[in-house]
LUMLO-297219 format. One record per atom (N, C-alpha, C): x, y, z; residue in three letters. Coordinates in steps of 0.02 Angstrom, whole numbers, padded with zeros to 5 digits, always signed. Atoms other than C-alpha are relative to their C-alpha. Layout:
<atoms>
XYZALA;...
</atoms>
This chain:
<atoms>
+00004+00059+00058MET;-00050+00644+00245MET;+00072-00028-00020MET;-00046+00034+00025GLY;+00077+00521+00184GLY;+00039+00043-00040GLY;-00048-00018+00054ARG;+00221+00559+00074ARG;-00011-00030-00070ARG;+00016+00029+00062ILE;+00191+00527-00113ILE;+00052-00047-00026ILE;-00063+00028+00007THR;+00377+00491-00137THR;+00045-00008+00046THR;-00048+00010-00057ALA;+00524+00431-00030ALA;+00065-00008-00035ALA;-00072+00006+00024ARG;+00719+00432-00047ARG;+00024-00053+00020ARG;-00034+00050-00018ARG;+00814+00280-00037ARG;+00071-00016-00028ARG;-00072+00015+00035PRO;+01006+00227-00069PRO;-00014-00048-00048PRO;-00016+00064+00042VAL;+01039+00125-00223VAL;+00062-00006-00022VAL;-00086-00001+00031VAL;+01205+00053-00299VAL;-00027-00013-00077VAL;+00015-00010+00071LYS;+01200+00098-00483LYS;+00060-00047-00037LYS;-00056+00042+00040ILE;+01294-00037-00589ILE;-00015+00006-00076ILE;-00009+00004+00064THR;+01349-00020-00759THR;+00044-00036-00027THR;-00053+00042+00034VAL;+01430-00143-00856VAL;+00049+00028-00039VAL;-00045-00037+00027GLY;+01599-00100-00898GLY;+00040+00065+00036GLY;-00013-00054-00047GLY;+01602+00039-00754GLY;-00002-00010+00066GLY;-00005+00026-00066SER;+01616+00059-00576SER;-00069+00007+00039SER;+00061-00006-00016PRO;+01470+00032-00470PRO;+00004+00075+00058PRO;+00001-00077-00039THR;+01423+00204-00375THR;-00064+00002+00050THR;+00059-00019-00047ARG;+01300+00235-00237ARG;-00024+00074+00008ARG;+00041-00070+00012ARG;+01169+00371-00254ARG;-00069-00018+00037ARG;+00083+00008-00019PRO;+00982+00407-00182PRO;-00036-00002-00056PRO;+00056+00029+00044ASP;+00838+00345-00283ASP;-00063+00039+00021ASP;+00071-00019-00021THR;+00663+00418-00282THR;-00054-00046-00021THR;+00042+00055-00003LEU;+00529+00290-00253LEU;-00067+00040+00007LEU;+00065+00002+00003ALA;+00344+00291-00281ALA;-00029-00017+00074ALA;+00034+00028-00057VAL;+00259+00276-00102VAL;-00058-00048-00001VAL;+00061+00040+00007GLU;+00152+00127-00081GLU;-00013-00020+00083GLU;+00026+00004-00074GLU;+00044+00123+00094GLU;-00073-00032-00013GLU;+00077+00033+00011PRO;-00113+00024+00133PRO;-00056+00051+00026PRO;+00057-00035-00017LEU;-00276+00123+00149LEU;-00054-00048+00023LEU;+00057+00033-00011GLU;-00415+00042+00246GLU;-00071+00047-00001GLU;+00062-00031+00017ILE;-00587+00097+00184ILE;-00051-00029+00046ILE;+00063+00018-00045ARG;-00734+00091+00319ARG;-00053+00039-00025ARG;+00068-00031+00024VAL;-00914+00137+00286VAL;-00038+00003+00060VAL;+00041+00009-00060GLY;-01015+00190+00447GLY;+00048-00038+00047GLY;-00050+00024-00060GLY;-00857+00125+00558GLY;+00001-00069-00023GLY;-00008+00060+00018GLU;-00867-00038+00478GLU;+00049-00033-00057GLU;-00038+00006+00062PRO;-00724-00107+00369PRO;-00022-00034-00058PRO;+00018+00037+00067LEU;-00741-00146+00202LEU;+00039-00025-00056LEU;-00061+00032+00039ALA;-00579-00166+00105ALA;+00059+00032+00017ALA;-00049-00030-00015VAL;-00397-00127+00125VAL;+00024-00005-00076VAL;-00032+00010+00059THR;-00308-00070-00038THR;+00068+00029+00007THR;-00066-00031-00002MET;-00125-00035-00070MET;+00001+00065-00058MET;+00013-00059+00047ARG;-00115+00136-00149ARG;+00067+00063+00027ARG;-00051-00055-00012THR;-00006+00297-00156THR;-00040+00040+00039THR;+00034-00043-00042PRO;-00055+00421-00018PRO;-00012+00062-00041PRO;+00011-00075+00026GLY;-00152+00586-00076GLY;-00077-00030-00032GLY;+00081+00009+00033HIS;-00343+00594-00141HIS;-00028-00050+00032HIS;+00038+00068-00021ASP;-00399+00450-00022ASP;-00076+00014-00001ASP;+00067-00003+00005VAL;-00565+00528-00019VAL;-00038-00019-00065VAL;+00023+00024+00082GLU;-00589+00520-00211GLU;+00019-00074-00015GLU;-00008+00068+00017LEU;-00518+00349-00195LEU;-00048-00041+00036LEU;+00060+00028-00029ALA;-00647+00292-00075ALA;-00059+00004-00037ALA;+00057-00019+00021ALA;-00783+00375-00159ALA;+00002-00040-00086ALA;+00005+00036+00070GLY;-00728+00303-00333GLY;-00006-00084-00001GLY;+00004+00065-00027PHE;-00712+00130-00256PHE;-00078-00024+00010PHE;+00064+00014-00001LEU;-00884+00135-00192LEU;-00048+00006-00060LEU;+00041+00006+00055VAL;-00964+00179-00366VAL;+00024-00061-00025VAL;-00038+00053+00026SER;-00844+00035-00427SER;-00043-00066+00026SER;+00036+00039-00035GLU;-00941-00070-00307GLU;-00059-00015-00004GLU;+00073-00019+00011GLY;-01115-00012-00345GLY;-00046+00022+00073GLY;+00018-00019-00053VAL;-01132+00059-00170VAL;-00039+00055-00004VAL;+00046-00061+00017ILE;-01181+00230-00232ILE;+00010+00027-00067ILE;+00005-00024+00075GLY;-01208+00315-00402GLY;+00000+00064-00005GLY;-00016-00067+00024HIS;-01206+00489-00388HIS;+00017+00041+00082HIS;-00023-00051-00055ALA;-01140+00643-00260ALA;-00043-00006+00052ALA;+00044+00001-00062GLY;-01298+00645-00154GLY;+00004-00059+00051GLY;-00004+00050-00046GLU;-01257+00472-00088GLU;+00067-00006+00047GLU;-00066+00002-00040PHE;-01089+00510-00017PHE;+00013+00066+00039PHE;+00019-00057-00044ARG;-01102+00629+00133ARG;+00076+00031+00018ARG;-00056-00014-00031SER;-00924+00637+00207SER;+00056-00049+00012SER;-00050+00049-00012ALA;-00757+00555+00246ALA;+00047+00031+00031ALA;-00046-00022-00043ILE;-00623+00572+00378ILE;+00044-00055+00015ILE;-00066+00039-00021HIS;-00448+00505+00420HIS;-00021-00021+00068HIS;+00015+00020-00082CYS;-00483+00414+00587CYS;+00052-00057+00027CYS;-00057+00046-00025GLY;-00326+00301+00604GLY;+00039+00033+00068GLY;-00050-00024-00058GLY;-00244+00329+00776GLY;+00065-00033+00003GLY;-00066+00027-00016PRO;-00065+00301+00841PRO;-00004-00079-00026PRO;-00011+00070+00009GLY;+00002+00133+00778GLY;-00041-00037-00063GLY;+00032+00038+00057THR;-00109+00111+00617THR;+00050-00004-00067THR;-00053+00011+00048GLY;+00037+00123+00509GLY;+00013-00081-00003GLY;-00019+00059-00007GLY;+00077-00055+00568GLY;+00076-00009+00007GLY;-00067+00009-00013PRO;+00255-00133+00588PRO;+00050+00014-00058PRO;-00039-00018+00054LEU;+00300-00096+00409LEU;+00000+00068-00007LEU;-00011-00057-00011ALA;+00284+00080+00435ALA;+00052+00034+00030ALA;-00068-00011-00027GLY;+00420+00100+00553GLY;-00008+00063+00041GLY;+00012-00041-00054ASN;+00342+00211+00671ASN;-00067-00001+00037ASN;+00061+00010-00035THR;+00198+00238+00800THR;-00052+00048-00022THR;+00035-00060+00005GLU;+00116+00399+00730GLU;-00059-00025-00049GLU;+00057+00013+00040ASN;-00048+00411+00645ASN;+00027+00009-00082ASN;-00011-00005+00082THR;-00011+00379+00452THR;-00051+00011-00038THR;+00064-00018+00039TYR;-00184+00430+00403TYR;-00022-00057-00056TYR;+00005+00063+00048ASN;-00209+00254+00317ASN;-00061-00043+00011ASN;+00059+00032-00006VAL;-00376+00228+00388VAL;-00058+00053-00013VAL;+00051-00052+00016LEU;-00534+00328+00301LEU;-00073-00032+00009LEU;+00073+00012-00011ASP;-00713+00309+00368ASP;-00041+00037-00048ASP;+00050-00028+00038VAL;-00844+00349+00252VAL;-00069+00003+00033VAL;+00071-00001-00026THR;-01024+00411+00300THR;-00041+00020-00069THR;+00036-00017+00055LEU;-01155+00394+00177LEU;-00063+00051+00017LEU;+00058-00031-00025ALA;-01311+00498+00159ALA;-00046-00035+00035ALA;+00057+00036-00030PRO;-01464+00462+00258PRO;-00045-00035-00053PRO;+00053+00031+00044GLY;-01566+00324+00168GLY;+00031-00043-00034GLY;-00035+00039+00048VAL;-01432+00245+00075VAL;+00027-00061+00034VAL;-00014+00073-00022GLU;-01409+00062+00102GLU;+00067+00005+00013GLU;-00078+00024-00026LEU;-01246+00006+00194LEU;+00015-00050-00049LEU;-00016+00070+00047PRO;-01153-00122+00098PRO;+00004-00063+00031PRO;+00010+00048-00046ALA;-01187-00279+00137ALA;+00058-00033+00017ALA;-00065+00031-00027SER;-01063-00394+00236SER;+00027-00040-00041SER;-00025+00034+00061SER;-01049-00502+00070SER;+00059+00038-00037SER;-00043-00038+00050LEU;-00951-00366-00008LEU;+00055+00018+00027LEU;-00055-00005-00015SER;-00827-00349+00105SER;+00054-00059-00029SER;-00059+00036+00022ARG;-00648-00411+00048ARG;+00031-00056+00047ARG;-00017+00052-00036ASN;-00592-00570+00118ASN;+00074+00019+00017ASN;-00085-00008-00002PHE;-00402-00508+00089PHE;-00004+00067-00021PHE;-00027-00061+00019TYR;-00324-00341+00053TYR;-00006-00002-00064TYR;-00019-00017+00063THR;-00317-00268-00127THR;+00054+00019-00016THR;-00064-00009+00032THR;-00153-00275-00202THR;-00011+00079-00050THR;+00005-00043+00046SER;-00102-00131-00307SER;+00001-00002-00073SER;-00003+00035+00073SER;-00104-00235-00456SER;-00062-00042-00009SER;+00075+00035+00010CYS;-00283-00302-00428CYS;-00055+00028+00031CYS;+00043-00033-00033GLY;-00427-00220-00397GLY;-00062-00043+00022GLY;+00056+00044-00021VAL;-00546-00373-00374VAL;+00020-00058+00039VAL;-00028+00054-00053CYS;-00432-00491-00273CYS;-00043+00013+00063CYS;+00018+00007-00058GLY;-00506-00542-00118GLY;-00082+00003-00007GLY;+00081+00008+00006LYS;-00697-00548-00190LYS;-00023-00064+00034LYS;+00024+00068-00040ALA;-00788-00686-00087ALA;-00024-00039-00062ALA;+00018+00046+00057SER;-00857-00762-00255SER;+00003+00021-00064SER;-00008-00012+00071ILE;-00845-00762-00440ILE;-00073+00051-00010ILE;+00072-00045+00023ASP;-01032-00689-00447ASP;+00014+00076+00025ASP;+00002-00065-00018ALA;-00980-00542-00349ALA;+00060+00049-00038ALA;-00047-00045+00029VAL;-00836-00484-00469VAL;-00050+00043-00050VAL;+00037-00055+00032GLU;-00962-00418-00593GLU;-00073+00032+00019GLU;+00048-00035-00024THR;-01071-00282-00541THR;-00033+00037-00055THR;+00034-00037+00049VAL;-01219-00207-00633VAL;-00010+00082+00002VAL;-00013-00063-00004SER;-01206-00025-00675SER;-00065+00025+00005SER;+00065-00039-00009ARG;-01348+00102-00630ARG;-00001+00035-00079ARG;+00007-00052+00056PHE;-01309+00188-00809PHE;+00009-00044-00067PHE;+00010+00049+00059ASP;-01350+00123-00976ASP;+00049+00046-00054ASP;-00046-00023+00044LEU;-01207+00155-01103LEU;-00017+00011-00072LEU;+00022-00008+00061SER;-01302+00120-01254SER;-00041+00060-00020SER;+00038-00062+00004THR;-01400+00287-01240THR;+00051+00044-00013THR;-00039-00070+00003ASP;-01233+00395-01240ASP;+00033-00005-00085ASP;+00003+00003+00065ALA;-01214+00456-01415ALA;+00076+00038-00006ALA;-00060-00039+00014ALA;-01030+00526-01390ALA;+00046-00035-00058ALA;-00037+00024+00047VAL;-00910+00524-01530VAL;+00062+00044+00015VAL;-00048-00032-00002VAL;-00731+00559-01531VAL;+00043-00006-00064VAL;-00035-00007+00060GLY;-00615+00613-01677GLY;+00066-00040+00015GLY;-00059+00043+00013ALA;-00479+00485-01707ALA;+00069+00042+00004ALA;-00070-00040-00010GLU;-00343+00630-01735GLU;-00001+00025+00069GLU;-00008-00014-00065MET;-00386+00690-01573MET;+00002-00050+00053MET;-00020+00063-00053LEU;-00384+00530-01477LEU;+00074-00013+00000LEU;-00070+00005-00007VAL;-00210+00506-01525VAL;+00047+00038+00031VAL;-00027-00049-00033THR;-00161+00654-01437THR;-00002-00021+00080THR;+00012+00013-00079PHE;-00223+00595-01266PHE;+00058-00057+00036PHE;-00047+00021-00031PRO;-00081+00473-01220PRO;+00070+00052+00013PRO;-00046-00050-00007ASP;+00054+00607-01236ASP;-00029+00064+00049ASP;+00029-00039-00046ARG;-00063+00725-01146ARG;+00014-00027+00067ARG;-00001+00033-00068LEU;-00074+00608-01004LEU;+00070-00001+00029LEU;-00072+00010-00015ARG;+00111+00573-00998ARG;+00026+00074+00018ARG;-00013-00058-00003GLU;+00135+00756-00993GLU;-00014+00018+00083GLU;+00026-00016-00060GLU;+00038+00771-00836GLU;+00018-00039+00062GLU;-00021+00051-00066GLN;+00121+00625-00723GLN;+00059+00031+00028GLN;-00054-00032-00031VAL;+00225+00733-00620VAL;+00047-00051+00043VAL;-00047+00053-00040VAL;+00265+00589-00497VAL;+00041-00055-00041VAL;-00029+00054+00055PHE;+00303+00464-00637PHE;+00061+00028-00025PHE;-00057-00019+00015GLU;+00429+00567-00699GLU;+00066+00018+00052GLU;-00061+00000-00046LYS;+00525+00573-00533LYS;+00014-00080+00010LYS;+00006+00072-00032THR;+00496+00383-00495THR;+00004-00057-00061THR;+00016+00056+00050GLY;+00443+00283-00655GLY;-00044-00042+00032GLY;+00048+00054-00045GLY;+00327+00185-00528GLY;-00061+00019+00004GLY;+00065-00011+00008LEU;+00168+00253-00560LEU;-00055-00005-00055LEU;+00048+00001+00050HIS;+00011+00218-00667HIS;-00040+00069+00005HIS;+00029-00053+00018ALA;-00101+00354-00724ALA;-00079-00008-00036ALA;+00055+00017+00037ALA;-00275+00392-00774ALA;-00031+00081-00016ALA;+00030-00071+00014ALA;-00356+00548-00858ALA;-00071-00002-00032ALA;+00063-00015+00023LEU;-00531+00596-00907LEU;+00001+00058-00040LEU;+00002-00042+00065PHE;-00553+00695-01075PHE;-00078+00008-00020PHE;+00060-00019+00042ASP;-00713+00785-01147ASP;+00001-00040-00065ASP;-00021+00029+00085ALA;-00735+00673-01309ALA;-00020+00060-00048ALA;+00001-00050+00055ALA;-00806+00822-01393ALA;+00038+00049-00025ALA;-00061-00050+00004THR;-00679+00958-01357THR;+00056-00024+00015THR;-00075+00007-00020GLY;-00531+00871-01291GLY;+00028+00020+00062GLY;-00012-00036-00065GLU;-00532+00957-01132GLU;+00023-00056+00051GLU;-00013+00058-00054LEU;-00433+00865-00996LEU;-00035+00020+00060LEU;+00061-00017-00082LEU;-00553+00860-00841LEU;+00050-00008+00057LEU;-00040+00007-00064VAL;-00441+00778-00724VAL;+00064-00055-00006VAL;-00055+00058+00000VAL;-00283+00666-00688VAL;+00017-00013+00050VAL;-00010+00017-00059ARG;-00241+00564-00561ARG;+00063-00068-00004ARG;-00057+00064+00006GLU;-00077+00440-00525GLU;-00003-00037+00062GLU;-00009+00055-00066ASP;-00053+00289-00404ASP;+00024-00069-00024ASP;-00031+00078+00011VAL;+00035+00121-00385VAL;-00035-00034-00044VAL;+00049+00063+00027GLY;-00116+00034-00434GLY;-00043+00030-00054GLY;+00042-00030+00062ARG;-00195+00066-00607ARG;-00067+00003+00024ARG;+00080+00000-00012HIS;-00370+00022-00530HIS;-00015+00070+00057HIS;+00009-00046-00046ASN;-00335+00148-00394ASN;+00000+00075-00034ASN;-00001-00063+00044ALA;-00295+00290-00515ALA;-00063+00003-00025ALA;+00073-00008+00018VAL;-00466+00253-00599VAL;-00054+00020+00047VAL;+00042-00023-00060ASP;-00548+00262-00438ASP;+00002+00063+00020ASP;-00007-00069-00028LYS;-00474+00421-00391LYS;-00034+00059-00048LYS;+00023-00047+00045VAL;-00534+00504-00554VAL;-00079-00006-00006VAL;+00075+00013-00003VAL;-00716+00419-00535VAL;-00007+00049+00067VAL;+00017-00043-00063GLY;-00707+00497-00357GLY;-00002+00062-00004GLY;+00007-00071+00021TRP;-00661+00663-00424TRP;-00071+00025-00016TRP;+00073-00017+00022ALA;-00825+00659-00518ALA;-00044-00007+00033ALA;+00048+00009-00049VAL;-00921+00599-00377VAL;-00005+00054+00047VAL;-00012-00061-00049LEU;-00864+00750-00274LEU;-00017+00058-00040LEU;+00041-00046+00039GLU;-00903+00859-00417GLU;-00058-00005-00030GLU;+00080+00026+00037ASP;-01071+00780-00454ASP;-00006-00003-00061ASP;+00003+00019+00074ARG;-01037+00736-00620ARG;-00011-00071-00026ARG;+00019+00058+00016LEU;-01092+00557-00631LEU;-00076+00019-00024LEU;-00042+00063+00028PRO;-01142+00478-00745PRO;+00046+00048-00042PRO;-00045-00043+00026LEU;-00991+00537-00847LEU;-00009-00009-00076LEU;+00023+00003+00071THR;-01076+00553-01014THR;+00043+00029-00035THR;-00028-00040+00049GLY;-00979+00608-01162GLY;+00071+00002+00018GLY;-00075-00009-00020THR;-00807+00570-01087THR;+00041-00058-00022THR;-00049+00048+00008VAL;-00656+00468-01125VAL;+00050-00012+00063VAL;-00038+00016-00052LEU;-00558+00379-00989LEU;+00064-00022-00031LEU;-00062+00027+00034GLN;-00374+00363-01045GLN;+00038-00034+00050GLN;-00041+00037-00041VAL;-00261+00237-00952VAL;+00079-00012-00032VAL;-00085+00002+00011SER;-00065+00225-00941SER;+00018-00082-00026SER;-00028+00072+00014GLY;-00058+00031-00955GLY;-00036-00033-00051GLY;+00040+00048+00036ARG;-00161-00106-01018ARG;-00067+00011+00024ARG;+00073+00004-00006ALA;-00364-00129-01018ALA;-00012-00060+00024ALA;+00024+00058-00041SER;-00405-00250-00884SER;-00074+00000+00000SER;+00066+00016-00005PHE;-00578-00323-00848PHE;-00019+00047+00055PHE;+00022-00050-00058GLU;-00581-00218-00689GLU;-00011+00074-00016GLU;+00012-00064+00010LEU;-00544-00062-00768LEU;-00062+00022-00058LEU;+00061-00010+00037VAL;-00681-00086-00903VAL;-00060+00004+00041VAL;+00062+00010-00047GLN;-00807-00126-00761GLN;+00006+00074+00043GLN;-00008-00075-00037LYS;-00751+00049-00666LYS;-00017+00039-00054LYS;+00026-00057+00052ALA;-00781+00140-00836ALA;-00078-00005+00000ALA;+00076+00016+00004VAL;-00952+00060-00849VAL;-00045+00029+00053VAL;+00029-00016-00057MET;-00995+00076-00676MET;-00018+00087+00018MET;-00004-00080-00015ALA;-00964+00276-00690ALA;-00049+00032-00062ALA;+00031-00010+00064GLY;-01059+00285-00861GLY;+00057+00042-00044GLY;-00045-00024+00051ILE;-00905+00315-00952ILE;-00007-00025-00066ILE;+00015+00027+00053PRO;-00928+00279-01134PRO;+00065-00022-00044PRO;-00059+00018+00043ILE;-00758+00262-01207ILE;+00066+00001+00056ILE;-00075+00015-00029LEU;-00589+00193-01133LEU;+00060-00021-00047LEU;-00061+00027+00044THR;-00429+00192-01212THR;+00066-00002+00040THR;-00060+00036-00028ALA;-00266+00106-01167ALA;+00060+00015-00051ALA;-00069-00001+00042VAL;-00081+00129-01221VAL;+00023-00071-00026VAL;-00033+00071+00025SER;-00065-00070-01218SER;-00060-00045-00013SER;+00034+00040+00029ALA;-00161-00211-01239ALA;-00062-00012+00048ALA;+00061+00012-00049PRO;-00355-00271-01171PRO;+00013-00066+00004PRO;-00014+00080-00010SER;-00371-00441-01098SER;-00082-00013-00031SER;+00073+00016+00035SER;-00512-00544-01173SER;-00077+00009+00030SER;+00070-00002-00035LEU;-00628-00536-01034LEU;-00016+00081+00003LEU;+00011-00081+00006ALA;-00611-00338-01047ALA;-00042+00019-00053ALA;+00033-00012+00058VAL;-00670-00343-01221VAL;-00059-00037-00003VAL;+00064+00038-00004GLU;-00808-00467-01188GLU;-00055+00054+00040GLU;+00052-00044-00046LEU;-00873-00348-01044LEU;-00022+00058-00037LEU;+00001-00073+00026ALA;-00844-00181-01144ALA;-00068-00025-00073ALA;+00043+00034+00046ALA;-00950-00279-01294ALA;-00068+00007+00031ALA;+00056+00008-00042ALA;-01090-00319-01172ALA;-00031+00054+00032ALA;+00028-00065-00036SER;-01096-00151-01101SER;-00009+00065-00032SER;-00007-00022+00033ASP;-01090-00068-01250ASP;+00036+00074-00002ASP;-00073-00057-00008LEU;-00923+00034-01210LEU;+00047-00020-00051LEU;-00049+00007+00048THR;-00805+00077-01341THR;+00066-00008+00041THR;-00058+00018-00028LEU;-00638+00001-01308LEU;+00057+00012-00045LEU;-00058-00008+00045VAL;-00478+00062-01379VAL;+00064-00027+00027VAL;-00066+00009-00040GLY;-00299-00018-01349GLY;+00048+00002-00053GLY;-00068-00020+00039PHE;-00131+00004-01421PHE;-00008+00071-00032PHE;+00021-00077+00011LEU;-00163+00187-01431LEU;+00075+00032+00005LEU;-00077-00031+00007ARG;+00016+00240-01487ARG;+00012+00042-00073ARG;-00022-00031+00056GLY;+00083+00356-01606GLY;-00069+00028-00035GLY;+00056-00021+00045ASP;-00048+00389-01744ASP;-00043-00069-00016ASP;+00032+00057+00015SER;-00133+00212-01737SER;-00026-00025+00066SER;+00038+00027-00057MET;-00251+00119-01620MET;-00038-00066-00021MET;+00047+00060+00011ASN;-00351-00051-01608ASN;-00066+00018+00032ASN;+00071-00010-00019VAL;-00548-00021-01595VAL;-00028-00062+00013VAL;+00019+00085-00012TYR;-00602-00193-01514TYR;-00085+00012+00021TYR;+00077+00005+00006THR;-00785-00135-01490THR;-00035+00070+00009THR;+00035-00054+00003GLY;-00897+00013-01513GLY;+00040+00056-00061GLY;-00045-00038+00046ALA;-00801+00079-01663ALA;-00032+00061-00028ALA;+00030-00045+00024GLU;-00946+00198-01708GLU;+00013+00066+00043GLU;-00020-00051-00046ARG;-00884+00307-01562ARG;+00056+00034-00039ARG;-00076-00031+00025VAL;-00715+00347-01656VAL;-00018+00022-00072VAL;+00011-00032+00074ALA;-00740+00467-01811ALA;+00070+00006-00038ALA;-00063-00002+00031VAL;-00603+00446-01932VAL;-00014+00048-00060VAL;+00002-00041+00053PRO;-00563+00574-02066PRO;-00018-00022-00067PRO;+00004+00029+00078GLN;-00576+00446-02220GLN;-00035-00075+00025GLN;+00026+00068-00003SER;-00663+00279-02234SER;+00056-00045+00001SER;-00039+00051-00018VAL;-00578+00127-02161VAL;+00000-00064-00045VAL;+00007+00050+00047THR;-00520-00001-02292THR;+00032-00074+00022THR;
</atoms>
C-alpha cells in the first residue's frame, strides 16, 4: 500500500531572518483507478489508504449499489508500471482496484464512466452530461426523525479535528466524520486530500459494516458543504450534514429538495441552519 505521507526538502523563509533548509511532511496524492468487473469506471486522485471503502462509497454515490449485500469483494490488481511516469518507479503501486459486485447486481452503464479523471477537489468532474450529475437516492430522508441537540452539535468540529492524525503532520488533508445523532458517539473518521473522497471512505465504511442507510446520523466535514457532498449524504441516507464553512447555493437547494438538514459555519458555539432546522434541538426558543 502506498504511503500516506512523504518527506520533501523545503526552504523556510522568514522576513527579517535567514533562509533555512529543512524537511517537510506532505500528504501523498496518487491516482486510484476504480474498475467494476474488470471494466474501468473512474480514476480519482486520493490519499492512499482505505481504498476499498473509497470504492464502495463511490459506488453508493453513483447509485450503483445501496447496501452491503450488493458489494462482493475488491482487489488491488495493478501490475508493474501502474504508477505511471509520475510515480518514479516501475513497481506495483496498488493504484488499480477491481470491484466485484454480487451476482444479479446490474453492472454500471457505460454512460456512467467518467470521461476524465476525478480530481482531489472535484467529485463530479468528468461526468458525461449535466443530467448525470444528480443521482436519485434509494432512501427517503423525509421519514428520518433524527434530532440532534445544538449543544452537542457544536462539539463535533473539535472532536473531528482531534482525530485528524495526518492533518496534524501535514496540514494538507480534508476529513469527514460520522456521529450518532442521539448519543453523539463518534462512529468513524476518514482523511483524504479530496473532501469528496473522505466522505466516500466514510460511506464505504458503512457499506462494509452493513449499516446503510445511515439513519439517525450526522456527517461532519472539515471544509465547505458543496453540492457533491450533499448528494453523497443523501445517497447514503444520512439525514444531517454539518460543515465548518459555507454551503453553496446548489447544495442548499438539493438539501431542501431531499429533506436533508444542512448546517454551515459550525464554529465555536454558533451555526447557520440552512435547511431542516426541525432536526436541531435548541435549549431555548430562537428569537
